[in-house]
Backbone as a ProteinNet text record, in pm:
[ID]
protein_1_A
[PRIMARY]
MDIILSGLALLVLSPLLIPVCVGLLLTGEHYVFYLQNRIGFHNKKFGIWKFATMLKNSPNLAGGLHTTRRDPRVLPLGYFLRMTKINELPQLINILLGDMSIVGPRPLVDKTFDPYPEHVKTVIYNVRPGLTGIGSIVFRDEERLLSESGMPVAEFYSKHIAPAKGELELWYQRHLSFRTDMMIIFLTAWVIVFPKSNLLRKAFKDLPTLSVPGLE
[TERTIARY]
-2460.1	-2413.1	-2497.2	-2511.3	-2612.4	-2769.8	-2848.3	-2890.1	-2919.9	-2771.4	-2765.5	-2741.7	-2664.8	-2626.1	-2725.9	-2838.6	-2889.5	-3046.2	-3039.9	-3176.9	-3086.6	-3003.3	-2948.1	-2949.3	-2876.9	-2865.2	-3019.2	-3103.8	-3256	-3318	-3249.5	-3278.2	-3170.7	-3064	-2977.6	-3072.6	-3096.3	-3081.9	-3263.6	-3316.9	-3490.6	-3483.1	-3407.9	-3388.9	-3387.6	-3322.7	-3305.3	-3377.4	-3451.1	-3545.6	-3662.7	-3709	-3820	-3905.1	-3780.8	-3829.5	-3793.4	-3710.5	-3693.6	-3880.9	-3887.3	-4049	-4152.4	-4088.7	-4249.6	-4204.4	-4080.1	-4039.5	-4071.8	-4124.3	-4120.4	-4279.8	-4338.1	-4529.3	-4552.3	-4444.2	-4502.3	-4472.3	-4356.6	-4302.4	-4377.3	-4269	-4297.5	-4408.5	-4410.2	-4537.4	-4623.8	-4566.7	-4597.2	-4650	-4513.8	-4502.8	-4378.1	-4305.6	-4161.7	-4131.7	-4212.9	-4068.6	-4129.1	-3998.6	-4028	-3993.4	-4054.2	-4007.9	-3987.4	-3868.2	-3849.9	-3799.7	-3800.9	-3742	-3662.3	-3533.6	-3391.9	-3354.5	-3235.5	-3160.2	-3106.8	-3119.3	-3042.2	-2988	-3011.8	-2875.5	-2912.8	-2829.2	-2860.9	-2946.1	-2931.6	-3016.4	-3184.8	-3181.3	-3347.4	-3417.7	-3530.5	-3579.4	-3620.7	-3592.9	-3671.2	-3716.6	-3801.3	-3838.2	-3739.6	-3675	-3568.3	-3662	-3599.2	-3649.3	-3566.6	-3619.3	-3571.9	-3670.3	-3578.9	-3668.6	-3703.6	-3823.3	-3862.2	-3784.8	-3750.8	-3656.5	-3680.2	-3798.1	-3825.9	-3959.3	-3973.2	-4124.5	-4118	-4273.9	-4289.1	-4331.3	-4335.1	-4338.9	-4192.6	-4075	-3932.2	-3912.7	-3915.9	-3874.2	-3924.1	-4014.8	-4117.5	-4090.4	-4018.2	-3978.1	-3821.9	-3779.3	-3671.5	-3530.7	-3464.2	-3322.7	-3374.4	-3495.7	-3530.1	-3488.9	-3427.8	-3330.3	-3167.5	-3148.8	-2985.8	-3037	-2990.1	-3038.6	-2869.5	-2901.7	-2762.2	-2751	-2671.3	-2650	-2738.5	-2825.2	-2898	-3039.6	-3070.5	-3171.4	-3350.9	-3365.1	-3510.9	-3646.3	-3625.2	-3671.6	-3735	-3574.3	-3531.2	-3643.9	-3683.2	-3793.1	-3668.2	-3687.8	-3651	-3560.1	-3601.3	-3558.5	-3459.7	-3489.3	-3427.5	-3306.6	-3262.3	-3080.4	-3026	-3070	-2958.1	-2963.9	-3107.2	-3099	-2993.2	-3009.8	-2893.6	-2734.9	-2754.3	-2600.1	-2548.6	-2609	-2543.8	-2609	-2680.1	-2676	-2781.7	-2873.3	-2956.8	-3112.6	-3127.7	-3188.9	-3202.9	-3059.4	-3069.8	-3064.5	-3092.7	-3100.6	-3226.9	-3325.7	-3394.7	-3418.3	-3271.5	-3243.4	-3198.1	-3151.8	-3169.7	-3298.9	-3390.8	-3466.7	-3501	-3449.6	-3403.9	-3289	-3188.3	-3115.9	-3165.8	-3250.9	-3325.4	-3411.1	-3459.2	-3537.6	-3452.6	-3271.9	-3227.1	-3248.6	-3295.2	-3295.2	-3135.6	-3057.8	-2943.5	-2847.3	-2731.6	-2591.4	-2524.7	-2484.8	-2472.5	-2352.6	-2261.1	-2151.3	-2183.4	-2153.4	-2177.6	-2211.9	-2205	-2267.3	-2392.6	-2415.6	-2546.9	-2653.9	-2796.8	-2886.5	-2910.1	-2919.8	-2918.6	-3114.2	-3148.3	-3262.3	-3197.6	-3282.3	-3275.9	-3211.3	-3237.1	-3158.9	-3053.1	-2959.5	-2851.8	-2803.6	-2858.6	-2747.8	-2727.1	-2799	-2807.6	-2613.1	-2612.9	-2486.6	-2317.9	-2366.4	-2244.6	-2195.8	-2072	-2018.3	-2097.1	-2048.2	-2152.6	-2089.9	-1951.8	-1873.2	-1909.1	-1929.2	-1950.7	-2072	-2199.2	-2335.4	-2379.5	-2258.8	-2244.9	-2260.9	-2206.2	-2147.9	-2124.8	-2198.7	-2192.4	-2253.5	-2408.2	-2465.2	-2483.6	-2336.1	-2308.6	-2324.5	-2335.5	-2300.6	-2397.7	-2476.1	-2641	-2566	-2658.7	-2634.5	-2606.7	-2513.2	-2503.9	-2524	-2578.4	-2609.4	-2537.2	-2365.9	-2290.3	-2160.7	-2059.3	-1996.4	-1893.6	-1771.4	-1649.1	-1722.1	-1779.2	-1822.6	-1903.3	-1988.1	-2052.6	-1939	-1836	-1744.5	-1670.8	-1595.3	-1556.2	-1620.4	-1742.5	-1872.1	-1947.8	-1916.4	-1986.3	-2052	-1993.5	-2012.3	-2064.5	-2139.1	-2187	-2278.4	-2320.4	-2428.4	-2380.6	-2230	-2149.9	-2112.8	-2065.2	-1967.6	-2096.6	-2198	-2285.3	-2340.2	-2308	-2344.8	-2285.2	-2149.8	-2000.6	-1964	-2011.8	-1931.7	-1915.9	-2051.8	-2064.6	-2168.3	-2165.4	-2200.6	-2378.3	-2404	-2581.9	-2580.6	-2602	-2616	-2598	-2677.7	-2688.8	-2593.3	-2560.1	-2419.3	-2290.9	-2223.2	-2167.6	-2135.1	-2291.6	-2278.2	-2244.5	-2285.9	-2282.1	-2153.2	-2073.9	-1939.7	-1836	-1854.7	-1787.5	-1812.7	-1884.4	-1909.4	-1960.6	-2085.5	-2071.4	-1957.9	-1887.1	-1740.8	-1662.5	-1638.2	-1535.8	-1603.5	-1775.1	-1818.7	-1786.9	-1851.1	-1805.6	-1696.8	-1565.9	-1451.5	-1432.1	-1456.5	-1462.2	-1492.2	-1658.3	-1752.3	-1658.1	-1596	-1511.7	-1406.7	-1314.3	-1188.7	-1232.9	-1387.2	-1448.9	-1467.3	-1509.7	-1504.4	-1399.5	-1283.9	-1185	-1089.8	-1160.8	-1065.8	-1194.8	-1308.9	-1374.3	-1346.3	-1363.3	-1323.8	-1369.5	-1383	-1387.3	-1394.8	-1206.3	-1141.9	-1203.8	-1200.3	-1246	-1375.4	-1469.7	-1605.2	-1624.7	-1520.7	-1522	-1442.3	-1356.3	-1251	-1351.7	-1468.6	-1575.3	-1642.4	-1702	-1808.7	-1711.4	-1641.1	-1561.4	-1534.3	-1465.2	-1465.2	-1552.4	-1647.1	-1814.1	-1862	-1864.3	-1843.4	-1756.5	-1622.8	-1534.1	-1536.3	-1573.2	-1568.1	-1661.5	-1827.4	-1912.7	-1852.9	-1773.3	-1723.2	-1598	-1520.5	-1404	-1377.1	-1449.1	-1496.5	-1356.3	-1279	-1189.8	-1039.1	-1041.5	-911.1	-896.4	-795.1	-746.6	-722.6	-768.9	-787.4	-819.6	-914.2	-941.9	-821.6	-770	-609.9	-534.7	-537.5	-433.1	-432.6	-554.5	-617.4	-616.1	-669.6	-690.3	-568.6	-470.9	-333.2	-352.6	-453.7	-403.3	-554.9	-651.1	-790.1	-723.6	-860.4	-792.3	-797.2	-692.9	-694.1	-825.9	-863.1	-1011.6	-999.8	-1012.9	-1004.1	-1196.8	-1175.1	-1323.1	-1322.4	-1359	-1353.8	-1433.6	-1326.4	-1379	-1376.3	-1322.4	-1319.2	-1175.3	-1139.5	-1084.2	-976.3
-14075	-13975.2	-13835.1	-13804.5	-13701.6	-13684.2	-13808.8	-13839.8	-13820.7	-13904.5	-13867.7	-13749.2	-13696.4	-13564	-13441.2	-13400.5	-13347.8	-13371	-13473.5	-13523.5	-13453.9	-13502.2	-13464.6	-13281.8	-13262.5	-13056.9	-13055.6	-13036.5	-13059.3	-13056	-13133.1	-13167.5	-13059.8	-13037	-12960.6	-12834.2	-12765.3	-12633.7	-12574.7	-12673.5	-12651.1	-12504.6	-12469.8	-12392.1	-12236.2	-12290.9	-12153.9	-12126.1	-12233.9	-12261.6	-12214.7	-12229.2	-12206.9	-12095.4	-11989.8	-11858.7	-11765.1	-11835.8	-11728.7	-11781.1	-11895.8	-11926.1	-11852.1	-11802.2	-11746.2	-11564.8	-11538.6	-11421.9	-11349.7	-11443.6	-11403.4	-11427.4	-11541.6	-11517.5	-11342.5	-11314	-11192.7	-11085	-11063.4	-10960.8	-10953.3	-10889.8	-10857.8	-10930.2	-11037	-11032.5	-11143.1	-11209.3	-11326.8	-11450.8	-11475.9	-11629	-11640.5	-11731.5	-11860.4	-11925.8	-12021.9	-12085.9	-12019.9	-12032.2	-12030	-12094.2	-12196.8	-12306.8	-12248.9	-12293.6	-12202.6	-12355.5	-12401.4	-12468.5	-12464.7	-12584.3	-12574.4	-12684.8	-12633.8	-12767.2	-12864	-12963.8	-13055.1	-13201.4	-13315.1	-13394.7	-13453.8	-13472.3	-13477.4	-13369	-13309.6	-13141.6	-13175.4	-13234.5	-13273.3	-13177.1	-13132.5	-13009.3	-13054.1	-12987.5	-13012.8	-12891.3	-12852.6	-12750.2	-12756.2	-12613.3	-12637.6	-12496.3	-12558.8	-12513.4	-12353.5	-12236.6	-12178.2	-12075.5	-12004.7	-11875.6	-11812.7	-11718.4	-11620.4	-11489.7	-11386.1	-11309.8	-11173.2	-11226	-11100.3	-11099	-11019.4	-10972.2	-11104.9	-11176.1	-11250	-11205.9	-11091.3	-11078.2	-11034.5	-11066.9	-11025.8	-11093.5	-11182.8	-11213.1	-11164	-11080.3	-10957.7	-10841.8	-10830.2	-10689.9	-10642.2	-10532.6	-10485.9	-10589.9	-10599.1	-10677.9	-10825.2	-10870.7	-11038.7	-11113.8	-11215	-11311.3	-11289.2	-11140.1	-11143.3	-11043.9	-11066.3	-10984.6	-10932.8	-10758.2	-10657.8	-10648.4	-10592.9	-10537.8	-10469.9	-10431.2	-10319.4	-10333.4	-10472.7	-10468.6	-10429.9	-10364.7	-10313.1	-10383.9	-10511.8	-10629.3	-10722.3	-10687.3	-10845.6	-10766.3	-10816	-10755.4	-10773	-10687.8	-10638.6	-10751.2	-10876.4	-10991.7	-11079.6	-11032.3	-11100	-11065.8	-10924.2	-10891.7	-10967.1	-11028.3	-11069.7	-11226.9	-11288.1	-11419.5	-11454.4	-11375.4	-11370.5	-11336.9	-11256.3	-11245.6	-11370.7	-11405.2	-11488.2	-11640.8	-11642.6	-11733.8	-11861.7	-11804.6	-11907.3	-11907.7	-11850.7	-11816.2	-11945.7	-12005.3	-12137.5	-12334	-12248	-12415.3	-12454.3	-12445.6	-12507.5	-12658.3	-12579.8	-12725.5	-12865.5	-12814.8	-13012.7	-13064.4	-12996.2	-13093.9	-13165.6	-13066.2	-13087.2	-13239.6	-13218.1	-13333.4	-13421.7	-13413.4	-13519.4	-13658.5	-13555.2	-13626.8	-13684.2	-13616.3	-13702.9	-13620	-13472.5	-13392.6	-13337.8	-13301.3	-13243.4	-13349.2	-13278.8	-13323.8	-13219.5	-13238.6	-13105.1	-13046.1	-13054.2	-13037.3	-13049.9	-12962.7	-12986.5	-12874.3	-12866.3	-12700.2	-12654.2	-12539.3	-12496.5	-12508.8	-12505.2	-12575.2	-12441	-12432.3	-12294.4	-12302.9	-12191.2	-12122.9	-12132.7	-12191.9	-12161	-12026.4	-11930.4	-11790.4	-11753.8	-11851.9	-11840.9	-11904.5	-12041.6	-12141.4	-12165.7	-12079.2	-12078.8	-12037.3	-11891.7	-11849.4	-11890.2	-12001	-12119.6	-12185.8	-12202.4	-12249.8	-12399.2	-12453.5	-12537	-12631.2	-12651.9	-12761.2	-12776.5	-12652.6	-12673.3	-12748.1	-12737.3	-12745.3	-12885.7	-12921.7	-13075.7	-13207.3	-13133.4	-13206.2	-13163.9	-13061.5	-12959.6	-13075.2	-13113.2	-13180.8	-13353.1	-13373	-13522.4	-13587.4	-13459	-13487.3	-13378.7	-13413.1	-13355.5	-13263.6	-13176.6	-13012.2	-13013.6	-12929.5	-12871.4	-12787.2	-12817.1	-12690	-12556.7	-12637.9	-12528.1	-12607.2	-12520.3	-12613.9	-12512	-12501.4	-12406.5	-12281.1	-12258.4	-12174.3	-12106.5	-12149.5	-12041.2	-12029.3	-12098.7	-12020.4	-11853.4	-11894.2	-11811.1	-11701.9	-11698.7	-11594	-11598.5	-11618.1	-11531.5	-11397.6	-11317	-11196.3	-11144.9	-11180.7	-11218.6	-11097.5	-11083.9	-10929	-10797.5	-10806.5	-10697	-10675.9	-10802.1	-10795.2	-10762.8	-10766.4	-10746.6	-10582.3	-10520.4	-10385.3	-10302.5	-10334.3	-10208.8	-10271.3	-10357.1	-10367.3	-10266.2	-10156.2	-10117.1	-10138.7	-10234.4	-10307.2	-10369.1	-10376.6	-10406.6	-10586	-10582.5	-10710.4	-10842.9	-10859.3	-10990.5	-10997.2	-10896.2	-10881.7	-10939.9	-10858.7	-10885.9	-11021.1	-11051.3	-11232.8	-11307.4	-11247.1	-11393.4	-11338.7	-11245.3	-11262.2	-11269.4	-11238.7	-11268.9	-11381.3	-11404.7	-11477.6	-11634.7	-11631.2	-11758	-11846.9	-11788	-11835.1	-11888.6	-11815.3	-11845.1	-11931.2	-11934.6	-12012.2	-12188.6	-12187.6	-12308.1	-12404.6	-12313.3	-12324.6	-12366.6	-12323.4	-12404	-12507.3	-12523	-12682.3	-12786.2	-12718.5	-12867.2	-12847.1	-12787.6	-12790.8	-12882.5	-12879.6	-12982.8	-13107.8	-13131	-13278.3	-13344.2	-13277.3	-13344.3	-13354.9	-13326.9	-13310.4	-13371.6	-13441.6	-13535.2	-13634.7	-13614	-13673.6	-13648.6	-13743.3	-13676.9	-13555	-13602.1	-13436.1	-13333	-13348.5	-13215.6	-13175.3	-13230.3	-13190.1	-13153.9	-13214.5	-13193.1	-13051.7	-12999.6	-12881.3	-12752	-12815.9	-12751.1	-12680.9	-12800.5	-12738.4	-12718.5	-12741.2	-12597.8	-12466.2	-12465	-12305.1	-12230.5	-12255.7	-12242	-12158	-12249.8	-12189.5	-12092.9	-12090.9	-11987.2	-11845.6	-11850.5	-11739.3	-11659.1	-11746.5	-11640.5	-11569.9	-11577.7	-11573.6	-11462.8	-11490.4	-11469.8	-11424	-11335.3	-11308.4	-11257.2	-11210.9	-11175.1	-11227.1	-11392.2	-11484.5	-11502.9	-11583.7	-11605.9	-11771.3	-11838.6	-11989.2	-12045.6	-12028.1	-12054.5	-12132.5	-12025.2	-12025.5	-12105.1	-12138.6	-12203.8	-12320.5	-12350.7	-12524.4	-12593.3	-12537.9	-12562.6	-12474.1	-12535.5	-12414.3	-12396.9	-12540.4	-12578.3	-12501	-12408.7	-12350.9	-12273.4	-12289.9	-12170.7	-12013.4	-11973.5	-11848.4	-11735	-11680.2	-11606.6	-11458	-11430.9	-11263.5	-11220	-11173.5	-11119.5	-11023.4	-10892.4	-10734.1	-10744.1	-10729.6	-10716.4	-10806.1	-10924.8	-11072.9	-11004.8	-11057.2	-11051.1	-11200.1
-1262.9	-1191	-1190.1	-1304.5	-1342.3	-1255.6	-1275.2	-1232.9	-1062.6	-955.9	-870.3	-840.3	-889.2	-796.4	-848.5	-933.4	-965.5	-886.5	-827.7	-734.5	-652.7	-568.3	-431.9	-444.1	-562.2	-528.9	-502.5	-602.9	-576.2	-422.2	-326	-244.1	-108.7	-156.3	-90.4	-95.7	-242.9	-239.9	-228.3	-194.1	-175.9	-73	12.8	134.6	43.2	-59.5	-146.7	-293	-333	-454.3	-433.2	-261.5	-263.2	-200.4	-119.7	-117.5	-258.6	-335.7	-489.2	-570.7	-548.4	-589.8	-568.8	-411.7	-329.5	-364.1	-395.8	-436.4	-584.5	-614.3	-791.7	-801.2	-748.6	-722	-672.5	-606.9	-537.8	-595	-726.5	-765.3	-901.7	-972.1	-1126.2	-1190.6	-1267.6	-1337.3	-1274.9	-1174.4	-1087.6	-1122.8	-1204.3	-1283.3	-1203	-1221.7	-1162.8	-1222.6	-1315.1	-1415.6	-1580.8	-1634	-1786.7	-1846.3	-1940.2	-2038.1	-2207.1	-2244.1	-2387.6	-2459.6	-2546.2	-2660.8	-2646	-2676.6	-2709.2	-2767.2	-2821.3	-2942.3	-2833.6	-2816.6	-2717.6	-2777.7	-2707.4	-2789	-2902.9	-2999.9	-3183.7	-3197.1	-3193.4	-3221.1	-3186.7	-3102.3	-3092	-3019.4	-3022.9	-2926.7	-2797.9	-2694.1	-2587.8	-2527.3	-2383.1	-2325.8	-2163	-2184	-2068.2	-1968.7	-1836.4	-1727.2	-1676	-1685.6	-1586.2	-1489.2	-1393	-1358.4	-1427.3	-1373.6	-1485.4	-1414.3	-1560.6	-1482.6	-1581	-1686.7	-1775.7	-1832.4	-1851.3	-1916	-2010.3	-1972.3	-2071.4	-2208.1	-2240.6	-2371.9	-2469.1	-2359.7	-2402.9	-2539.6	-2611.3	-2749.9	-2845	-2808.1	-2890.8	-2917.7	-2766.3	-2788.5	-2836.9	-2778.6	-2882.8	-2797.8	-2836.8	-2790.7	-2836	-2891.6	-2927.4	-2806.4	-2856.7	-2776.6	-2700.2	-2710.4	-2679.9	-2555.2	-2487.8	-2331.5	-2288.8	-2287.9	-2259.6	-2098.3	-2075.1	-1934.7	-1907.6	-1769.7	-1762.9	-1863.4	-1911.4	-1968.3	-1925.1	-1992.4	-1917.3	-1927.3	-1989.7	-1978.6	-1903	-1792	-1653.7	-1516.9	-1480.5	-1392.1	-1275	-1182.6	-988.4	-970.8	-918.8	-871.6	-996	-1088.6	-1249.3	-1245.2	-1153	-1178.6	-1123.1	-958.8	-920.4	-910.9	-990.7	-1057.8	-1106.7	-1235	-1359.5	-1308.9	-1238.3	-1200.6	-1139.9	-992.4	-960.8	-1055.2	-1118	-1210.6	-1151.1	-1045.6	-975.9	-1099.5	-1208.5	-1254.5	-1339.6	-1308.8	-1418	-1387.4	-1249.1	-1130.8	-1140.8	-1195.3	-1228.3	-1346.3	-1380.9	-1520.8	-1427.9	-1349.7	-1254.9	-1272	-1293.7	-1373.1	-1456.2	-1577.6	-1697	-1685.4	-1618.9	-1592	-1519.3	-1447.8	-1362.6	-1466.6	-1560.6	-1675.9	-1821.9	-1820.5	-1918.9	-2036.8	-2037.1	-2110.3	-2112.6	-2028.5	-2040.2	-1916.6	-1909.5	-1812.1	-1732.4	-1627.1	-1555.5	-1648.5	-1700.3	-1806.8	-1948.1	-2011	-2178.4	-2213.5	-2366.5	-2434.9	-2417.2	-2402.8	-2333.3	-2455.8	-2438.5	-2496.7	-2548.6	-2676	-2752.2	-2857.6	-2826.3	-2980.4	-3067.5	-3149.7	-3329.2	-3366.6	-3330.4	-3329.6	-3303.1	-3193.4	-3164.4	-3183	-3224.7	-3260.1	-3447.1	-3506.7	-3665.1	-3690	-3640.4	-3644.5	-3601.4	-3547.6	-3552	-3675.3	-3712	-3806.9	-3815.3	-3968.4	-3976.2	-3926.8	-3958.2	-3883.8	-3741.7	-3660.6	-3496.3	-3535	-3582.2	-3546.5	-3600.8	-3658.8	-3695.3	-3602.9	-3464.5	-3374.9	-3229.8	-3237.6	-3078.1	-3029.8	-3047.5	-2971.4	-2938.7	-3001	-2991.8	-2859.2	-2761	-2639.1	-2583.9	-2436.6	-2405	-2382.5	-2358.5	-2349.9	-2212.6	-2130.6	-1989.3	-1901	-1791.5	-1710.5	-1688.8	-1710.1	-1699.6	-1849.1	-1854.6	-1981.7	-1980.8	-2059.1	-2058.3	-2124.9	-2262.9	-2326.2	-2181	-2074	-2005.4	-1877.7	-1904.8	-1840.7	-1823.8	-1999.1	-2079.8	-2046	-2155.3	-2167.7	-2059.1	-1967.4	-1827.1	-1830.4	-1872.5	-1859.6	-1995.1	-2079.3	-2219.6	-2232.8	-2126.7	-2161.1	-2163.9	-2095.2	-2094.8	-2215	-2269.8	-2426.9	-2488.1	-2537.9	-2586.8	-2550	-2459.3	-2418	-2470.9	-2488	-2487.2	-2616.2	-2745.8	-2823.7	-2945.5	-2899.6	-3039.3	-3172.6	-3126	-3302.6	-3248.1	-3328.4	-3334.3	-3250.8	-3185.1	-3066.2	-3194.2	-3245.2	-3356.4	-3417.6	-3497.1	-3576.2	-3469.2	-3354.5	-3293.3	-3207.3	-3200.5	-3157.6	-3246	-3390.1	-3498.6	-3544.5	-3503.4	-3591.6	-3474.7	-3349.1	-3229	-3165.6	-3100.9	-2990.2	-3025.5	-3117.2	-3169.4	-3223.6	-3295.6	-3379.6	-3216.8	-3138.2	-3038	-2938.2	-2891.1	-2810.8	-2880.8	-3022.7	-3095.4	-3107.4	-3081.6	-3094.4	-2958.6	-2869.2	-2707.5	-2700.4	-2724	-2758.5	-2831.8	-2931.4	-3003.1	-2919.9	-2805.3	-2732.3	-2585.2	-2571.9	-2458.3	-2521.3	-2638.1	-2634.5	-2672.9	-2749.9	-2761	-2641	-2483.4	-2370.7	-2314.8	-2346.3	-2286.8	-2134.6	-2002.7	-1904.7	-1822.5	-1700.5	-1576.9	-1541.9	-1485.7	-1455.5	-1511.5	-1637.4	-1683.1	-1674.9	-1659.5	-1578.3	-1448.5	-1379.4	-1235.7	-1187.9	-1310.7	-1328.2	-1368.7	-1464.9	-1505.5	-1361.1	-1330.4	-1206.3	-1077.1	-1103.8	-987.7	-1029	-1144.4	-1244.1	-1182.6	-1237.7	-1256.2	-1129.2	-990.4	-863.1	-845.9	-894.1	-876.1	-936.3	-1014.3	-1085.5	-1095.4	-1033.2	-967.4	-840.5	-747.4	-647	-650.2	-787.5	-839.9	-958	-1007.1	-1168	-1216.5	-1177.7	-1226.4	-1213.6	-1130.6	-1208.6	-1327.8	-1258.5	-1412.1	-1394.9	-1312	-1297	-1386.8	-1505.5	-1550.4	-1728.3	-1716.8	-1817.6	-1778.2	-1632.4	-1533.5	-1537.8	-1521	-1512	-1677.4	-1784.7	-1891.7	-1959.7	-2011.3	-2061.2	-2257.4	-2261.3	-2398.3	-2437.5	-2380.3	-2412.2	-2594.6	-2682.7	-2789	-2755.7	-2836.4	-2795	-2887.8	-2803.3	-2883.5	-2909.6	-3014.2	-3079.8	-3058.6	-2921.1	-2966	-2821.9	-2907.1	-2821.6	-2730.2	-2613.7	-2493.4	-2363.9	-2502	-2370.2	-2289.2	-2178.8	-2078.9	-2071.6
[MASK]
++++++++++++++++++++++++++++++++++++++++++++++++++++++++++++++++++++++++++++++++++++++++++++++++++++++++++++++++++++++++++++++++++++++++++++++++++++++++++++++++++++++++++++++++++++++++++++++++++++++++++++++++++++++++

């Protein structure tokens, strides 16, 4: 199903993806895709595809691997792509290749994976990483949380966001089902259009309670 749906999605979305490619070629640093090593199925590394939304040297500039709201490293077109999540759509190629699934925990780099609790790190990628997932929905505005926390970005992520995301992904593995995945896909689109909606908690009434400053 992942292969069929990702292939169809690439065909259906091509009228959107092609203009984005052209726009990136004509703006910013004139490159379209950004490939990065991420942790995947059974903790094995793979190269993830994304649209280029930030300066090429971003990981070596202030902020490192964490992106905040109005981050100066984000390219002009990149703001729109990140807000609408269009920048993630090239990962349909990863799904087609079998590296990822449509729904699952987001694939992380080492520095954002290391702060996860050990009991989470050992099992989180027993399922394939996903284009979207429960953590992606709950922390859809992670950049705002990092920007407004009043703490160093890496410290806030390590103390609050990583443990909370870990609990969400453990919840997901306990509730693996076709219905759960279909609801997550629907809610991913829903919260982009209605970011203040509380439909998530109505759909999944037993989600863990998260103590994260600023999280609604």
